[in-house]
C-alpha positions in Angstrom: 27.6 -33.9 -7.2 27.1 -30.2 -8.5 24.0 -28.2 -7.1 22.0 -25.8 -8.7 20.7 -23.3 -6.7 19.2 -19.5 -7.4 21.3 -17.2 -9.0 21.4 -13.8 -7.0 18.9 -11.4 -9.3 19.2 -7.7 -8.8 17.8 -6.7 -5.6 16.9 -3.0 -4.6 16.7 -3.5 -1.2 19.3 -3.5 1.7 20.2 -3.4 5.0 20.0 0.2 5.6 16.6 0.4 3.1 15.1 -2.1 4.8 15.1 -0.8 8.3 12.8 2.5 6.6 10.3 -0.1 6.2 9.9 -1.3 9.4 8.6 0.8 11.7 5.1 0.0 10.9 6.2 -3.6 12.6 8.3 -2.3 14.9 6.8 -2.6 18.1 8.2 -1.6 22.0 7.4 -2.2 25.2 9.0 -1.9 28.4 11.6 -4.1 29.5 10.6 -6.0 32.7 13.1 -7.5 35.3 14.4 -10.9 34.2 14.3 -14.2 36.1 14.9 -17.4 35.7 13.8 -20.2 37.9 13.4 -23.9 37.7 10.3 -24.0 38.9 6.8 -21.9 40.0 5.6 -22.1 42.9 1.8 -22.8 42.8 -1.1 -21.9 45.1 -1.7 -26.1 45.3 1.0 -28.6 44.2 -1.2 -31.2 44.9 -2.1 -31.9 41.3 -5.2 -34.5 42.7 -6.7 -31.3 44.1 -6.3 -29.1 40.8 -9.2 -29.1 39.1 -8.9 -29.5 35.3 -8.5 -26.5 32.8 -11.0 -26.5 29.9 -8.9 -25.3 27.3 -9.9 -24.8 23.6 -7.1 -24.8 21.2 -7.2 -22.2 17.9 -5.3 -24.0 15.4 -5.3 -27.6 15.3 -2.4 -28.4 13.2 1.0 -30.0 13.9 1.8 -28.1 16.8 -2.3 -27.7 18.2 -2.2 -31.3 18.3 1.4 -32.0 19.6 0.4 -30.2 22.9 -3.1 -31.3 22.5 -1.6 -34.6 23.3 -0.1 -34.1 26.6 -3.0 -31.7 27.7 -5.3 -34.6 27.6 -2.7 -36.9 29.3 -3.2 -34.5 31.8 -7.0 -35.0 32.4 -7.8 -31.4 31.1 -10.7 -30.9 28.8 -10.2 -30.2 25.1 -12.3 -28.2 22.4 -10.8 -27.1 19.2 -11.2 -25.4 15.8 -8.9 -24.7 12.6 -9.2 -23.5 9.3 -8.2 -26.7 7.9 -10.5 -29.8 9.0 -8.6 -31.8 11.4 -11.8 -33.5 12.9 -10.6 -37.2 12.2 -7.2 -36.5 14.4 -9.2 -34.5 17.4 -11.6 -37.8 17.7 -8.3 -39.7 17.7 -6.7 -37.6 20.5 -10.1 -37.4 22.4 -10.6 -33.9 21.6 -13.9 -31.7 20.6 -14.1 -30.5 17.4 -15.6 -27.7 16.4 -16.0 -26.2 12.7 -18.1 -22.8 14.2 -15.9 -20.9 15.9 -19.0 -19.3 18.0 -20.0 -22.9 19.0 -16.5 -23.5 20.6 -16.8 -20.1 22.6 -20.1 -21.0 23.5 -18.5 -23.8 25.5 -16.9 -21.3 27.8 -13.2 -22.8 28.0 -11.3 -21.4 31.2 -8.5 -21.1 28.8 -8.0 -19.8 24.8 -5.0 -21.2 23.7 -3.7 -19.5 19.9 -1.4 -21.9 18.5 -1.5 -20.2 14.7 0.8 -18.8 12.7 2.8 -15.9 13.3 1.6 -14.6 10.3 -1.8 -15.5 10.7 -2.5 -14.8 14.5 -3.8 -11.2 13.4 -7.0 -12.2 11.0 -7.7 -14.9 13.6 -8.4 -12.5 16.5 -10.1 -10.2 14.4 -12.9 -13.4 14.0 -12.9 -14.5 17.1 -16.0 -14.0 18.9 -14.9 -12.7 21.9 -18.9 -11.6 23.2 -19.4 -15.6 23.4 -16.9 -15.8 26.1 -17.0 -15.3 29.8 -15.2 -12.3 31.0 -11.7 -12.6 31.9 -11.0 -15.4 29.9 -7.0 -16.2 30.1 -5.7 -16.0 26.6 -2.4 -17.6 25.5 -0.2 -17.8 22.7 2.8 -20.0 21.5 4.3 -17.8 19.1 8.3 -17.6 18.4 8.5 -14.0 18.5 6.6 -12.1 21.6 6.6 -8.2 21.8 4.3 -8.7 18.8 2.6 -10.7 20.1 1.6 -9.3 23.2 1.1 -5.9 20.8 -2.0 -7.7 19.1 -2.9 -9.4 21.8 -3.8 -6.3 23.7 -4.9 -4.3 20.6 -7.7 -6.9 20.5 -8.9 -8.4 23.3 -11.2 -6.8 25.8 -9.7 -5.1 28.8 -11.0 -7.8 31.1 -9.6 -10.5 29.0 -6.2 -11.8 30.8 -3.0 -12.5 28.7 -0.5 -15.1 29.6 2.4 -14.5 26.3 4.6 -17.8 26.3 6.8 -19.8 24.1 7.6 -23.7 24.1 11.5 -23.7 23.6 10.3 -27.2 21.5 8.4 -28.9 19.1 7.7 -32.8 18.2 10.8 -33.0 16.7 13.2 -32.0 19.7 10.9 -33.5 21.8 11.3 -36.7 20.3 14.8 -36.5 20.2 15.0 -35.7 24.1 12.6 -38.1 24.9 10.1 -36.0 26.2 9.6 -32.1 27.9 12.3 -32.6 31.1 14.4 -30.1 30.8 13.2 -28.0 27.9 12.4 -24.4 28.5 9.5 -22.7 28.5 9.6 -18.6 28.3 6.6 -16.6 30.0 5.8 -13.6 30.6 2.2 -12.6 32.8 1.3 -9.8 30.7 -2.0 -8.9 32.4 -3.2 -11.5 35.1 -5.9 -10.3 37.6 -5.3 -10.1 40.8 -8.6 -11.9 41.7 -7.6 -15.2 43.4 -9.3 -17.5 40.9 -7.5 -16.3 38.0 -4.1 -15.8 39.4 -4.8 -19.5 40.0 -6.0 -20.1 37.1 -2.7 -19.0 35.4 -0.8 -21.3 37.7 -2.8 -23.7 37.1 -2.0 -23.3 33.4 1.8 -22.9 33.6 1.7 -26.3 36.3 1.5 -28.0 32.8 4.7 -27.6 31.9 6.2 -28.0 35.1 4.7 -31.5 35.7 6.4 -32.6 32.2 9.9 -31.7 34.1 10.3 -28.1 31.9 12.2 -25.4 32.7 10.4 -22.9 33.3 11.7 -19.4 32.6 10.1 -16.2 33.5 11.0 -13.2 30.8 9.5 -9.9 29.3 8.5 -10.3 25.6 11.1 -7.7 24.9 14.2 -9.8 26.5 12.8 -12.5 24.5 12.8 -11.2 21.4 16.5 -10.1 22.3 17.9 -13.2 23.1 15.5 -15.1 20.5 17.1 -13.1 17.4 20.7 -14.2 18.4 19.9 -17.5 19.3 16.4 -19.4 17.4 17.1 -17.1 14.2 20.8 -17.8 14.0 19.9 -21.4 14.4 17.1 -20.9 11.6 19.3 -19.4 9.4 21.4 -22.0 9.3 19.6 -24.9 9.2 18.1 -23.3 6.4 21.3 -22.4 4.6 22.3 -26.1 5.5 19.3 -27.4 4.0 19.7 -25.5 0.5 23.0 -27.4 0.2 21.8 -30.8 -0.3 24.4 -31.9 2.5 24.2 -35.8 3.0 26.2 -38.5 5.4 29.5 -39.4 3.8 31.2 -42.9 5.1 33.6 -40.1 7.2 31.3 -37.9 9.0 32.6 -36.6 12.1 30.4 -36.0 15.5 30.3 -32.1 14.6 29.1 -32.9 10.4 26.4 -35.1 12.1 25.2 -32.7 14.0 24.5 -30.3 10.5 22.8 -32.6 9.2 20.7 -33.2 12.4 20.0 -29.1 13.0 19.2 -29.3 9.3 16.9 -32.2 9.3 15.0 -30.7 11.9 14.8 -27.0 10.7 13.5 -27.9 7.4 11.4 -29.4 8.6 9.4 -26.4 9.7 7.5 -24.2 7.4 9.4 -21.0 5.5 6.2 -19.1 6.9 7.7 -19.4 10.7 11.6 -18.7 9.4 10.3 -15.4 7.9 8.3 -14.6 10.4 11.2 -14.6 13.3 12.7 -12.5 10.2 10.2 -9.9 9.9 8.1 -9.7 13.1 11.6 -10.0 15.7 12.4 -6.2 15.8 16.0 -7.4 16.3 16.4 -10.5 13.1 17.5 -7.7 11.1 20.9 -6.8 12.6 21.7 -10.3 13.0 20.8 -11.3 9.7 23.3 -8.3 9.0 25.9 -9.3 11.0 26.2 -13.2 9.8 26.4 -11.5 6.1 29.4 -9.4 7.2 31.1 -12.4 9.1 30.9 -14.5 6.3 32.2 -11.9 3.8 35.1 -10.9 6.4 35.5 -15.2 6.3 35.7 -15.6 2.8 37.8 -12.2 2.2 40.2 -13.9 4.7 40.6 -17.2 2.7 41.5 -15.3 -0.7 43.5 -12.7 0.4 45.6 -15.7 1.7 45.4 -17.5 -1.2 46.2 -14.4 -3.2 49.3 -13.7 -1.3 50.6 -17.5 -1.8 49.7 -17.0 -5.6 51.4 -14.0 -5.7 54.7 -14.6 -3.9 55.1 -17.8 -6.1 54.7 -15.9 -9.2 57.5 -13.1 -8.1 60.0 -15.9 -6.9 59.9 -17.3 -9.8 59.8 -20.7 -8.7 60.4 -23.3 -11.0 58.7 -25.9 -9.3 54.7 -26.8 -9.7 52.9 -24.5 -7.3 51.0 -26.8 -4.7 47.6 -24.3 -5.1 45.1 -26.6 -6.0 47.4 -29.9 -6.2 46.3 -32.8 -8.7 44.5 -30.6 -11.1 45.0 -31.0 -14.5 47.3 -34.6 -14.1 44.6 -37.0 -12.5 41.1 -35.1 -12.3 39.9 -38.9 -13.8 40.3 -40.0 -10.2 37.9 -37.6 -9.2 35.4 -38.6 -11.3 34.8 -42.4 -10.4 32.1 -43.7 -8.1 31.3 -42.0 -5.6 29.4 -44.2 -3.0 29.6 -46.2 0.0 30.6 -49.1 -2.4 34.3 -47.7 -2.4 34.9 -47.8 1.2 36.3 -51.4 2.4 35.7 -52.3 6.3 39.4 -53.3 7.7 39.5 -56.7 9.0 40.4 -56.5 12.5 40.6 -59.7 15.0 38.6 -58.0 18.3 39.8 -61.0 20.4 43.2 -60.0 20.3 44.4 -58.0 23.9 44.9 -54.4 24.3 48.7 -54.7 24.6 50.9 -56.0 21.8 52.9 -58.7 21.6 57.1 -58.5 20.5 55.8 -59.1 17.1 53.5 -56.8 16.7 55.7 -53.9 18.8 56.5 -51.0 16.8 59.0 -48.2 17.2 57.8 -45.4 15.9 59.1 -41.9 15.3 56.7 -38.9 15.4 58.0 -35.6 13.5 55.6 -32.6 15.1 55.5 -33.2 18.6 52.5 -30.5 19.3 48.8 -30.9 20.8 47.5 -33.8 18.0 51.2 -35.8 18.0 51.0 -36.2 21.5 47.6 -37.1 21.3 48.4 -39.6 19.7 51.8 -40.8 21.1 50.2 -41.2 24.2 47.9 -43.9 23.1 50.8 -45.8 21.3 53.2 -45.5 24.8 50.0 -47.1 26.6 49.8 -49.5 23.8 53.4 -50.8 24.9 55.3 -49.4 21.3 58.4 -47.2 21.9 57.9 -44.1 20.6 60.4 -40.9 19.9 59.7 -37.6 18.5 61.0 -34.3 17.5 59.3 -31.3 17.1 60.8 -27.7 15.8 59.9 -26.2 19.5 60.7 -28.0 23.1 58.5 -30.4 24.1 61.2 -32.6 26.3 58.9 -32.5 29.7 55.6 -33.1 27.9 57.5 -35.8 26.5 59.2 -37.6 29.5 55.6 -37.3 31.3 54.2 -39.6 28.2 57.0 -42.1 28.2 58.2 -40.8 24.9 62.0 -40.3 24.2 62.8 -36.5 22.9 65.3 -36.0 20.0 66.1 -32.1 19.7 68.6 -33.4 16.1 66.1 -34.8 13.7 69.4 -36.9 12.7 70.2 -38.4 16.1 66.1 -39.9 16.0 66.4 -41.5 12.5 69.8 -43.1 13.4 67.8 -44.7 15.6 66.0 -46.5 12.8 62.4 -45.8 13.8 60.2 -48.7 11.2 57.6 -45.7 11.6 57.9 -42.0 10.7 54.6 -40.1 11.3 54.4 -36.5 9.7 52.2 -34.2 12.9 52.8 -31.6 11.2 50.6 -28.7 9.9 49.2 -28.6 6.4 51.1 -25.8 5.3 54.2 -26.3 6.8 54.6 -30.2 5.6 56.0 -29.5 2.0 59.1 -27.9 4.1 59.4 -30.2 6.7 59.3 -33.2 4.7 62.3 -31.9 2.2 64.3 -31.0 5.2 64.4 -34.9 6.4 67.9 -36.7 6.7 66.3 -39.5 5.0 70.0 -41.2 4.6 70.1 -42.0 7.9 66.8 -44.2 7.8 66.7 -47.9 7.0 65.4 -48.1 3.2 61.8 -49.5 3.0 60.9 -47.3 6.4 57.2 -47.1 6.4 55.6 -43.0 6.2 52.5 -42.4 7.6 50.9 -38.8 7.6 47.7 -37.4 9.5 46.8 -33.8 7.6 43.1 -33.5 7.1 43.4 -33.6 3.1 44.9 -36.5 1.4 45.5 -36.2 -1.9 48.2 -33.2 -1.5 50.1 -35.6 1.1 50.4 -38.2 -1.5 51.3 -36.5 -4.3 54.2 -34.8 -2.2 55.4 -38.0 -0.5 55.6 -39.7 -3.8 57.2 -36.9 -5.5 59.9 -36.6 -2.3 60.2 -39.9 -0.9 63.0 -42.4 -2.0 61.3 -45.5 -3.8 61.6 -47.8 -1.5 59.8 -46.2 1.6 56.2 -47.3 2.1 53.2 -44.9 2.3 50.5 -44.7 4.5 48.2 -41.8 4.0 45.6 -41.7 6.9 43.6 -39.5 8.6 41.7 -39.7 12.0 38.5 -37.8 12.3 38.9 -36.9 15.7 41.1 -35.0 17.5 42.1 -33.9 21.0 38.7 -32.5 22.0 36.7 -35.1 20.4 38.6 -38.0 21.4 39.4 -36.9 25.0 37.0 -39.8 25.9 38.2 -42.5 23.8 37.9 -44.0 20.3 35.6 -45.6 20.0 33.4 -45.5 17.1 35.4 -42.6 15.8 36.3 -42.6 12.2 40.1 -43.6 10.8 40.8 -43.3 6.8 43.7 -44.3 5.4 44.5 -45.0 1.8 48.0 -48.0 1.8 49.1 -45.8 -1.1 52.4 -47.7 -1.7 53.4 -50.7 0.8 55.8 -53.2 -0.3 54.9 -56.8 -1.3 57.2 -59.0 1.1 54.9 -60.3 4.4 57.4 -58.2 6.8 56.5 -55.0 5.1 52.8 -55.7 5.1 52.5 -56.9 8.4 54.1 -53.6 9.4 51.7 -51.7 8.1 48.8 -54.0 9.4 50.5 -53.4 12.9 50.5 -49.9 12.5 46.5 -50.1 11.9 45.9 -52.3 14.6 46.8 -49.1 17.4 43.6 -47.4 15.8 41.7 -51.2 15.4 42.4 -51.8 19.1 40.7 -48.5 20.1 37.7 -48.9 18.9 38.1 -47.0 15.5 35.4 -47.4 12.9 38.5 -48.2 10.0 37.3 -46.8 6.8 39.7 -47.8 3.6 39.3 -45.2 1.1 41.6 -43.4 -1.8 42.7 -39.8 -1.3 40.5 -38.6 -4.6 37.7 -40.1 -2.9 38.5 -38.8 0.8 38.9 -34.9 -0.5 36.2 -35.1 -2.1 33.6 -36.5 0.7 35.8 -34.1 3.5 35.0 -31.4 1.2 31.2 -31.7 1.3 31.6 -32.7 5.4 34.6 -31.5 7.0 35.1 -28.0 5.0 31.5 -27.2 5.5 31.7 -28.0 9.1 34.7 -25.8 9.6 33.4 -23.2 7.9 30.1 -23.0 9.9 32.0 -23.2 13.3 34.5 -20.4 11.9 31.4 -18.2 10.8 29.8 -18.8 14.0 33.1 -17.7 15.6 32.9 -14.6 13.8 29.7 -13.5 15.5 31.2 -14.1 18.9 27.9 -16.1 20.0 27.0 -16.0 23.7 24.7 -18.7 25.8 21.4 -17.2 26.4 19.1 -17.9 29.0 16.7 -19.4 26.1 18.7 -21.7 24.2 17.4 -24.3 22.0 19.0 -27.3 21.7 19.7 -26.3 18.0 21.7 -23.5 19.0 23.7 -25.6 22.2 24.9 -27.8 19.3 25.7 -24.5 17.6 27.8 -23.2 20.6 29.3 -26.3 21.0 30.2 -26.5 17.1 31.9 -23.0 17.8 34.2 -24.4 20.7 35.3 -27.4 19.4 36.4 -25.5 16.0 37.9 -22.6 17.6 40.5 -24.8 19.1 42.1 -25.1 15.8 44.4 -23.1 14.4 43.1 -20.8 11.3 45.8 -22.3 9.2 44.3 -25.4 9.7 41.4 -24.3 7.9 42.8 -22.6 5.7 44.8 -25.4 4.5 41.5 -28.0 4.2 40.4 -24.7 1.5 44.0 -24.6 -0.4 45.1 -28.1 -0.4 41.5 -29.6 -0.9 40.6 -29.4 -5.2 36.8 -29.5 -3.7 36.6 -26.7 -1.6 36.3 -23.6 -3.2 33.5 -25.2 -4.8 31.6 -25.7 -1.5 33.1 -22.1 -0.4 31.0 -20.4 -3.3 27.7 -23.0 -3.2 27.4 -21.8 0.7 28.1 -18.5 -1.0 25.0 -18.8 -3.5 22.9 -20.7 -1.1 23.1 -17.8 1.8 22.6 -15.0 -1.1 19.1 -16.9 -2.5 18.0 -17.4 1.3 18.1 -13.6 1.6 16.9 -13.1 -2.2 13.5 -15.5 -0.5 13.5 -12.7 2.7 14.0 -9.3 1.2 11.9 -10.4 -2.3 8.8 -11.4 0.0 9.1 -8.7 2.5 9.4 -6.2 -0.5 6.1 -8.1 -2.0 4.2 -7.7 1.1 5.1 -4.2 1.2 3.9 -2.8 -1.9 0.7 -5.2 -1.4 -0.2 -3.0 1.7 1.0 0.3 -0.3 -1.4 -0.5 -2.2 -4.2 -1.2 0.1 -3.7 1.9 1.6 -3.9 4.0 -1.2 -6.7 6.1 -2.8 -8.4 4.5 -5.7 -6.4 6.6 -8.3 -3.2 5.9 -6.7 -4.3 2.2 -6.7 -4.6 2.4 -10.3 -1.8 3.9 -11.0 0.4 1.4 -8.5 -1.4 -2.1 -10.5 -1.7 -0.3 -14.2 
């Protein structure tokens, strides 16, 4: 499905010119020593002896209500105020709601909890009737940027008020998937807490709210927080918004990595654009991070296109008479790509779950693996375990590895083929498949031998097999949607996609094909029968996008931080999984899937559109501030 995105308009702002606009937003503060603790020493750990706090929540939207549920459950007394009317939600939770801030402040709360947006906090602070509060009231914010919040609180609050800057690194969505707050990080900085015992105890009592729920408590300066948050939180939100703009959908062949990206897009797109914009404008480090993402993506595209250019140029200069396999199947069978794209085309493979884990003599196969690297060994291990006879060949010498697995290794392909394996599996790379296939001594094999590939693209090997293999050989195109990393703990419920491209009609050949498929069904794989064209359409939207995001993040050299969110941990895991694959695999996904180019360009357009939104809004805000600060004469010129 083609996706229409905002095209890139002329934009005068650049990363360099933008920096000249930000000094007015630039907030510096002294860096403090970073400490990470699992618990906080409390004056009194006996919760029954700790009196409840009187907490006023300013900003009673989704997040304020989310925190209120837990505060009420712990027995604290809550008051609330918001610009919008949330009185019904307050009544439901047992919170006293006030439409007038003066009335609320006259209730003398111990703690004022600011749950406003980043963009509105300054206006809120300007309107608070501080004179109605007790002196030394504790003010707490929960914003996602901390230097900005600290500077505003120090600027507007009376000097005898206490200040605690915090950032709960979670929200309603992450808590729901985590089944509570346990293990989720809560970052805080005691910006200004009076030395009197009562004020120290009050601050600790507030922090104890999160300790009781099992949060991982992290004490950190606001400067350190913003530095780490730009790397983790801003990158996570940027990628989540990009994926949301691509309108990704679940496919019948989802990988674990792609499902993680779907979850990330769903979680991030539940937040307002104001939150994302605030992370960009009010964190001094975010601009640099956005520029790094931009440069990394451009470098990735350049690497792909330069290699593609090299292939086309080489073939042009060599004057090859045969068809160029840059975008196979384009023009010949394009109608296959216009087929109905829905789960209706997926056929569930029928497998008798009562069959024992070991094969019988009738279904035992002699299997030859050509290409015995990591993936070939990964498959061979399970096949031997099931009782099949496995033979192997590779350009590199894997004699020792084969012996450990119980596989017969051959250094000469003629010798292996003269053993007459019933099945030949090609476990070569996408880029070397054509050359390997053309070098095989087919005459050494029995007629009607079954050929199987396990490549990540399917139309390319299908066309290659039909073009190269003798007519009486059977062809089964497959794609195990897992590898040594994702399948290390078993194959249960992992997708195995296959297309019976050419299987002889006699019972023996049908039975042999089914016996091979049973290898994966016995391990609990989710067996998905799908045409090669349908596979490549789905894979471009899922697998290629997943690898693109993984490669992009790898170029950023991301590292774990003391304030990782669940979303950022997902990205780190994705990098770990995709970085284990060679660039040749990623390049092959791009070169030999006719749908990959469209997906790469959609990603590019989405990123350009996202930058346009950020810079366009910043430019509008800056122009508005200039107009406000200008003289009447200048204002007239600006608005005329």
